[in-house]
C-alpha positions as CSV (number, residue, x, y, z in Angstrom):
1,X,23.9,29.3,-20.0
2,X,20.8,31.1,-21.3
3,X,19.8,34.7,-20.6
4,X,17.2,33.8,-17.9
5,X,19.6,31.6,-16.0
6,X,22.3,34.3,-16.2
7,X,19.9,36.9,-14.8
8,X,18.9,34.6,-11.9
9,X,22.6,33.9,-11.1
10,X,23.4,37.6,-11.1
11,X,20.4,38.3,-8.8
12,X,21.5,35.6,-6.4
13,X,25.0,37.0,-6.3
14,X,23.7,40.5,-5.5
15,X,21.3,39.4,-2.8
16,X,23.2,36.5,-1.3
17,X,20.3,34.3,-2.1
18,X,20.8,30.7,-3.4
19,X,20.9,30.5,-7.2
20,X,17.9,28.1,-7.3
21,X,17.4,28.6,-11.1
22,X,20.7,26.9,-11.9
23,X,19.7,23.7,-10.1
24,X,18.8,20.9,-12.6
25,X,15.1,20.2,-13.2
26,X,14.4,17.2,-11.0
27,X,11.6,16.2,-13.4
28,X,13.7,16.4,-16.6
29,X,13.7,13.1,-18.4
30,X,17.5,12.8,-18.5
31,X,17.5,13.1,-14.7
32,X,14.7,10.6,-14.1
33,X,15.7,8.1,-16.7
34,X,18.3,6.0,-14.8
35,X,16.1,5.5,-11.7
36,X,12.9,4.9,-13.8
37,X,14.8,2.3,-15.9
38,X,16.0,0.5,-12.7
39,X,12.5,0.5,-11.3
40,X,11.1,-0.8,-14.6
41,X,13.8,-3.5,-14.8
42,X,13.0,-4.7,-11.2
43,X,9.3,-4.7,-11.7
44,X,9.6,-6.6,-15.0
45,X,11.8,-9.2,-13.3
46,X,9.2,-9.5,-10.5
47,X,6.5,-10.2,-13.1
48,X,8.7,-12.8,-14.8
49,X,9.6,-14.6,-11.6
50,X,5.9,-15.1,-10.8
51,X,5.9,-17.8,-13.5
52,X,8.3,-20.0,-11.5
53,X,6.8,-22.8,-9.4
54,X,5.8,-21.7,-5.9
55,X,6.3,-18.0,-6.6
56,X,3.0,-17.3,-8.4
57,X,1.2,-17.0,-5.1
58,X,3.1,-13.9,-4.2
59,X,2.2,-10.5,-5.6
60,X,4.8,-9.0,-8.0
61,X,4.8,-6.0,-5.7
62,X,6.2,-8.1,-2.9
63,X,8.8,-9.7,-5.2
64,X,9.7,-6.2,-6.5
65,X,10.5,-4.8,-3.0
66,X,12.6,-7.9,-2.1
67,X,14.6,-7.5,-5.3
68,X,15.0,-3.8,-4.7
69,X,16.2,-4.3,-1.1
70,X,18.6,-7.0,-2.2
71,X,20.1,-4.8,-5.0
72,X,20.4,-1.8,-2.7
73,X,22.1,-3.7,0.1
74,X,24.4,-6.0,-2.0
75,X,25.2,-3.7,-5.0
76,X,24.1,-0.2,-3.9
77,X,21.6,2.2,-5.6
78,X,23.6,4.5,-8.0
79,X,23.5,8.2,-7.0
80,X,22.3,9.1,-10.5
81,X,19.2,6.9,-10.1
82,X,18.0,8.7,-6.9
83,X,15.7,11.2,-8.8
84,X,13.9,8.5,-10.8
85,X,13.6,6.3,-7.7
86,X,12.0,9.2,-5.8
87,X,9.7,9.9,-8.7
88,X,8.6,6.2,-8.8
89,X,7.9,6.2,-5.0
90,X,5.7,9.3,-5.1
91,X,4.3,10.4,-8.5
92,X,3.9,7.0,-10.1
93,X,2.5,5.6,-6.8
94,X,-0.2,8.2,-6.8
95,X,-1.1,7.5,-10.4
96,X,-1.3,3.8,-9.7
97,X,-3.6,4.3,-6.7
98,X,-5.9,6.4,-8.9
99,X,-6.0,3.6,-11.5
100,X,-6.7,1.1,-8.7
101,X,-10.2,2.6,-8.5
102,X,-11.0,1.1,-12.0
103,X,-10.9,-2.4,-10.5
104,X,-13.8,-1.6,-8.1
105,X,-17.5,-0.8,-8.6
106,X,-20.3,0.3,-6.3
107,X,-22.3,-2.8,-7.5
108,X,-19.6,-5.1,-5.9
109,X,-20.3,-3.5,-2.6
110,X,-24.0,-4.2,-3.1
111,X,-23.2,-7.9,-3.6
112,X,-21.5,-8.1,-0.3
113,X,-24.7,-6.8,1.4
114,X,-25.3,-4.5,4.3
115,X,-24.2,-7.1,6.9
116,X,-21.0,-7.9,4.9
117,X,-20.1,-4.2,4.6
118,X,-20.7,-3.7,8.3
119,X,-18.4,-6.6,9.2
120,X,-15.7,-5.3,6.9
121,X,-15.9,-1.7,8.2
122,X,-16.1,-2.8,11.8
123,X,-13.1,-5.1,11.5
124,X,-11.1,-2.5,9.7
125,X,-11.7,0.2,12.3
126,X,-11.2,-2.2,15.2
127,X,-8.0,-3.6,13.8
128,X,-6.6,-0.2,13.1
129,X,-7.4,1.1,16.5
130,X,-6.1,-2.1,18.3
131,X,-2.8,-1.9,16.3
132,X,-2.2,1.8,17.2
133,X,-3.1,1.1,20.9
134,X,-0.8,-1.9,21.1
135,X,2.0,0.0,19.3
136,X,1.9,2.8,21.9
137,X,1.8,0.2,24.7
138,X,4.9,-1.7,23.5
139,X,6.8,1.4,22.3
140,X,6.6,1.1,18.5
141,X,7.1,4.4,16.7
142,X,3.6,5.9,15.8
143,X,4.4,6.2,12.1
144,X,5.5,2.6,11.8
145,X,2.5,1.5,13.8
146,X,0.2,3.4,11.4
147,X,1.7,1.6,8.4
148,X,1.4,-1.8,10.0
149,X,-2.2,-1.0,11.0
150,X,-3.1,0.1,7.5
151,X,-1.5,-2.9,5.8
152,X,-3.2,-5.3,8.1
153,X,-6.6,-3.7,8.2
154,X,-7.0,-2.7,4.5
155,X,-5.0,-4.2,1.7
156,X,-1.4,-5.1,2.5
157,X,1.4,-3.4,0.6
158,X,-0.8,-1.1,-1.4
159,X,-2.3,0.3,1.8
160,X,1.1,0.7,3.4
161,X,2.5,2.8,0.6
162,X,-0.7,4.8,0.2
163,X,-0.9,5.5,3.9
164,X,2.7,6.7,3.9
165,X,1.8,9.6,1.6
166,X,0.2,11.2,4.7
167,X,2.2,9.5,7.4
168,X,5.6,10.5,6.0
169,X,7.6,7.7,7.6
170,X,11.1,6.7,6.6
171,X,11.5,4.2,3.7
172,X,12.8,1.6,6.2
173,X,9.5,1.9,8.1
174,X,7.6,1.3,4.8
175,X,9.8,-1.8,4.0
176,X,9.4,-3.1,7.6
177,X,5.6,-2.7,7.4
178,X,5.4,-4.4,4.0
179,X,7.6,-7.3,5.3
180,X,5.1,-7.7,8.2
181,X,2.0,-7.9,6.1
182,X,3.7,-10.1,3.6
183,X,4.8,-12.7,6.1
184,X,1.6,-12.9,8.0
185,X,-0.6,-12.6,4.9
186,X,1.4,-15.6,3.4
187,X,0.8,-17.6,6.6
188,X,-2.9,-16.9,6.3
189,X,-2.9,-17.9,2.7
190,X,-1.6,-21.4,3.5
191,X,-3.4,-21.8,6.9
192,X,-6.9,-20.6,6.1
193,X,-7.8,-23.4,3.6
194,X,-7.3,-25.9,6.4
195,X,-9.9,-24.3,8.6
196,X,-13.4,-24.1,7.0
197,X,-14.4,-27.6,8.2
198,X,-12.9,-27.2,11.6
199,X,-14.6,-23.8,12.1
200,X,-17.9,-25.0,10.5
201,X,-17.9,-22.3,7.9
202,X,-19.9,-22.6,4.6
203,X,-18.5,-21.3,1.3
204,X,-20.1,-17.8,1.9
205,X,-18.9,-17.5,5.4
206,X,-15.4,-18.7,4.6
207,X,-15.1,-16.4,1.6
208,X,-16.2,-13.4,3.6
209,X,-13.8,-14.3,6.4
210,X,-10.9,-14.6,4.0
211,X,-11.8,-11.4,2.2
212,X,-12.1,-9.5,5.5
213,X,-9.0,-10.6,7.2
214,X,-6.2,-11.7,4.7
215,X,-3.8,-8.9,3.8
216,X,-3.1,-8.9,0.0
217,X,-5.7,-9.4,-2.8
218,X,-3.5,-12.2,-4.4
219,X,-3.4,-14.0,-1.0
220,X,-7.2,-13.8,-0.6
221,X,-7.7,-15.2,-4.1
222,X,-5.2,-18.0,-3.5
223,X,-6.8,-18.9,-0.1
224,X,-10.5,-18.4,-0.9
225,X,-10.6,-20.5,-4.1
226,X,-9.2,-23.5,-2.2
227,X,-12.7,-23.9,-0.8
228,X,-14.4,-23.8,-4.2
229,X,-15.6,-21.3,-6.8
230,X,-18.3,-19.7,-4.7
231,X,-16.0,-19.1,-1.8
232,X,-13.3,-17.8,-4.1
233,X,-15.6,-15.3,-5.9
234,X,-17.2,-14.0,-2.7
235,X,-13.9,-13.7,-1.0
236,X,-12.5,-11.6,-3.9
237,X,-15.6,-9.3,-3.9
238,X,-15.3,-8.9,-0.1
239,X,-11.6,-8.1,-0.4
240,X,-12.3,-5.5,-3.2
241,X,-14.9,-3.9,-1.0
242,X,-12.4,-3.6,1.8
243,X,-9.9,-2.0,-0.7
244,X,-12.5,0.6,-1.5
245,X,-12.3,1.7,2.2
246,X,-8.7,2.8,1.5
247,X,-9.8,6.2,0.4
248,X,-11.7,7.3,3.5
249,X,-9.0,5.8,5.7
250,X,-6.2,7.7,4.0
251,X,-8.2,11.0,4.0
252,X,-8.9,10.5,7.8
253,X,-5.3,10.0,8.5
254,X,-4.5,13.1,6.4
255,X,-6.7,15.2,8.6
256,X,-5.3,13.6,11.8
257,X,-1.8,14.4,10.6
258,X,-2.9,18.0,9.8
259,X,-4.2,18.4,13.4
260,X,-0.9,17.1,14.8
261,X,1.0,19.6,12.7
262,X,-1.2,22.5,13.7
263,X,-0.9,21.5,17.4
264,X,2.9,21.3,17.0
265,X,3.0,24.7,15.4
266,X,0.7,26.1,18.1
267,X,-2.0,26.8,15.6
268,X,0.0,29.0,13.2
269,X,-1.1,29.1,9.6
270,X,2.1,27.7,8.1
271,X,1.0,24.2,9.1
272,X,-0.2,22.6,5.8
273,X,-2.5,19.6,5.9
274,X,-1.0,16.7,3.9
275,X,-4.3,16.1,2.1
276,X,-4.0,13.1,-0.2
277,X,-5.8,14.6,-3.2
278,X,-5.0,11.7,-5.4
279,X,-7.4,9.6,-3.3
280,X,-10.2,11.7,-4.7
281,X,-9.0,10.5,-8.1
282,X,-9.3,6.9,-6.8
283,X,-12.9,7.6,-5.7
284,X,-13.7,9.2,-9.1
285,X,-12.4,6.1,-10.9
286,X,-14.6,3.9,-8.8
287,X,-17.6,6.0,-9.8
288,X,-16.6,6.0,-13.5
289,X,-16.2,2.2,-13.4
290,X,-19.6,1.9,-11.8
291,X,-21.5,3.9,-14.6
292,X,-19.4,3.2,-17.7
293,X,-19.0,-0.3,-19.2
294,X,-15.3,-0.8,-19.7
295,X,-14.4,-3.7,-22.1
296,X,-13.0,-6.7,-20.4
297,X,-9.8,-6.6,-22.5
298,X,-9.2,-3.0,-21.4
299,X,-9.9,-3.9,-17.7
300,X,-7.2,-6.7,-17.9
301,X,-4.7,-4.2,-19.4
302,X,-5.5,-1.5,-16.8
303,X,-5.2,-4.0,-13.9
304,X,-1.9,-5.2,-15.2
305,X,-0.6,-1.7,-15.7
306,X,-1.7,-0.7,-12.2
307,X,0.0,-3.7,-10.7
308,X,3.2,-2.9,-12.7
309,X,3.2,0.8,-11.5
310,X,2.7,-0.3,-7.9
311,X,5.5,-2.8,-8.4
312,X,7.8,0.0,-9.6
313,X,6.9,2.0,-6.5
314,X,7.7,-0.8,-4.2
315,X,10.9,-1.6,-6.1
316,X,11.9,2.0,-5.5
317,X,11.1,1.6,-1.8
318,X,13.4,-1.4,-1.8
319,X,16.1,0.7,-3.5
320,X,16.0,3.1,-0.6
321,X,15.9,0.5,2.2
322,X,19.0,-0.2,4.4
323,X,19.0,-3.6,6.1
324,X,21.0,-2.1,9.0
325,X,18.3,0.4,9.7
326,X,15.7,-2.4,9.6
327,X,17.6,-4.5,12.1
328,X,18.0,-1.5,14.4
329,X,14.2,-1.4,14.8
330,X,14.3,-4.6,16.7
331,X,11.6,-7.2,17.2
332,X,8.8,-5.1,18.6
333,X,7.3,-3.9,15.3
334,X,7.3,-7.5,14.1
335,X,5.5,-8.6,17.2
336,X,3.0,-5.8,16.6
337,X,2.4,-7.2,13.1
338,X,1.8,-10.6,14.5
339,X,-0.6,-9.3,17.1
340,X,-2.5,-7.3,14.5
341,X,-2.7,-10.4,12.3
342,X,-4.1,-12.6,15.1
343,X,-6.6,-9.8,16.1
344,X,-8.0,-9.3,12.6
345,X,-8.3,-13.1,12.1
346,X,-10.1,-13.7,15.3
347,X,-12.2,-10.6,15.5
348,X,-13.5,-11.0,11.9
349,X,-14.2,-14.7,12.5
350,X,-16.3,-13.8,15.5
351,X,-18.3,-11.3,13.5
352,X,-18.8,-13.7,10.6
353,X,-20.1,-16.4,13.0
354,X,-22.4,-14.0,14.8
355,X,-23.9,-12.9,11.5
356,X,-24.6,-16.5,10.6
């Protein structure tokens, strides 16, 4: 025990205060290493499994949370891994979302056009509001409803875990929301390519519809390119434009959470707004990518690293998820996810058809 620690212990003994200084540093590498290693191992396994037939259509983030949940519920997450798992869920997650901004540019928004951006924004807001309203109506917990709303209206699992930085839901809620957007996004991925002819959608209209309404980026790419290169490219751009709206949505939810905290504390100053400052980093990276020409090789490396970090975060979520708690939530949240999926698909299709 060094001198500083001895002094802190002596002070604690004299004042009856807890000896905080003798607690291990929760960010020390030896404390984080077991959990980080486990998250890296699961994320790496998820990337490897994508090379198997039929698995490549799923994001490694989705595979990672499934593996994490299976490990936790069949084997059990070791106690010594808890610190690294928590670090992956929070600190690494924020860093990954900041890096996500380097996949977007303001010019991509311009390619979508004013009408396309209006359709995306209107669909996002309407879907989010509808999901929250229906969640209250059928008795789904507000925090879980917010996560399902974010995952459905913006960008799937990434939006769920980003939104939870201000929502503060339980890990089981996060896992449930991710499961919802994965199931219904996968249904859309296989069903949408069957519909362009039936719905009389050209390549531009179909790509826009897919980009506006399908949950995950990988699912949009898989569905949109089934109708040809033009539909695939436009669907991807529309989806990336939708992802860009993650920043204002999370900030708005942060302010809403702050107001609820202040109301709960009757306006006292100790209510601190959960401002997601990392989102400003996301916006800064979008701006940087818009004005600086980043080499294509570097972009590929950054995109892969971003996905890997997000996969680690979701693996960590899985390592904290108890199936018994998921089962206890019942079927209502799942029905909410289904209703949100049907709403975003039909509402966005209506807007695309009206826009011609």
